[in-house]
C-alpha positions in Angstrom: 51.5 78.1 -62.4 51.6 76.8 -66.0 48.1 76.8 -67.4 48.9 76.3 -70.9 47.2 73.2 -71.3 44.0 74.5 -71.5 45.0 75.7 -74.8 42.7 74.0 -77.2 40.0 73.3 -75.1 36.3 74.3 -76.9 33.8 75.8 -74.4 30.5 73.7 -74.7 28.1 74.9 -72.1 27.5 77.6 -69.5 25.7 76.6 -66.1 24.2 79.3 -64.1 22.9 78.5 -60.3 22.5 80.6 -57.6 26.4 80.1 -56.1 28.3 79.4 -58.9 28.7 79.7 -62.9 30.2 76.6 -64.6 32.1 76.7 -67.9 32.1 72.9 -69.5 34.5 72.2 -71.8 35.5 69.1 -74.0 32.1 67.6 -74.1 31.5 68.7 -70.8 34.0 66.3 -69.3 36.4 69.4 -68.2 34.6 72.3 -66.3 35.7 75.3 -64.6 33.7 76.1 -61.6 33.5 80.0 -60.7 32.0 81.2 -57.2 33.3 84.7 -57.0 33.4 86.8 -60.4 34.5 87.0 -63.9 34.7 89.2 -66.6 34.2 89.1 -70.5 35.0 91.0 -73.4 34.1 90.6 -76.9 37.1 91.0 -79.4 35.6 94.3 -80.7 35.2 95.7 -77.1 31.3 96.4 -77.7 30.3 93.6 -75.2 32.3 94.0 -72.1 31.1 93.3 -68.3 32.0 91.8 -64.9 29.9 89.1 -63.5 29.9 89.2 -59.8 28.2 86.2 -58.5 27.5 87.8 -54.9 27.2 91.3 -56.0 25.0 94.1 -57.5 22.0 93.0 -59.1 20.5 89.5 -58.6 18.8 89.3 -61.9 22.1 89.2 -63.9 21.9 88.7 -67.6 24.8 86.5 -69.3 25.7 87.7 -72.6 28.6 85.1 -73.5 27.2 83.0 -76.6 30.0 84.2 -78.9 32.4 82.0 -77.1 30.3 78.8 -76.9 31.7 76.1 -79.2 35.2 78.3 -79.6 38.3 77.0 -78.7 41.1 78.8 -76.2 43.8 79.9 -78.0 46.2 81.5 -75.3 46.1 81.5 -71.7 47.7 84.4 -69.5 47.8 84.9 -65.7 47.2 88.7 -66.2 48.0 89.5 -62.4 47.7 87.7 -59.0 43.8 87.9 -59.2 43.5 87.3 -62.9 43.6 84.3 -65.2 42.6 85.5 -69.0 41.8 82.7 -71.4 41.3 84.1 -75.1 39.2 82.3 -77.4 39.8 81.3 -81.7 37.4 84.5 -82.1 39.6 87.0 -80.3 37.1 87.1 -77.2 38.4 87.0 -73.7 36.9 85.5 -70.4 38.9 86.4 -67.5 38.5 84.5 -63.7 39.0 86.8 -61.3 40.2 85.5 -57.7 38.9 86.7 -54.3 41.4 85.3 -51.8 38.7 85.7 -48.8 36.9 82.5 -50.4 37.3 79.7 -52.7 36.5 81.7 -55.9 37.3 79.0 -58.9 38.6 75.5 -59.4 38.9 73.2 -62.6 37.1 69.7 -62.3 37.7 66.7 -64.6 34.8 64.1 -64.4 36.3 61.4 -66.0 37.7 60.2 -62.7 34.9 59.2 -60.1 33.5 60.2 -57.9 33.9 63.8 -57.8 36.6 64.1 -60.3 40.0 65.2 -59.9 41.7 68.6 -60.0 44.4 69.1 -62.4 45.0 72.7 -60.6 44.8 73.4 -56.8 42.1 75.6 -55.9 42.9 79.4 -56.5 42.4 81.3 -53.9 45.7 82.4 -52.7 48.8 83.3 -54.3 50.4 80.0 -55.4 53.9 81.0 -54.2 52.3 81.1 -50.6 50.8 77.7 -50.7 52.6 74.8 -49.2 52.6 71.4 -50.9 51.1 70.2 -48.1 48.1 72.7 -48.1 47.8 71.6 -51.8 47.5 68.0 -50.8 44.8 68.7 -48.1 42.6 70.7 -50.7 42.8 68.5 -53.5 41.8 65.7 -51.1 38.8 67.9 -49.3 37.4 69.1 -52.6 
């Protein structure tokens, strides 16, 4: 899949709840909802961690302020399980897929009632998702 349209998106806000971490971009009109885990690494490497929503310590600290108000300058599919976004300051945010659950998805809040998904939910290898399944998922979420 081609995620290059994310280049130029600016991260405005990060929301944390019990089951999701939401990354809101472009004045909070576009967001990335993560329901499994992600990793963060500062350009210098002095901040580096994986945030697992369902695993580990329930009192988690999210040190991510360095990428607030930063633009995405590069997007790379590192592996079948990792989408990596690099920000203008060199920091990276990697969304880690969990094939067992619907682990992340994008939403455009400009279109009511729930927004539209520019990309199908990424809980399977895109090569193994049929067009019919993509359309069914987009209707259901």
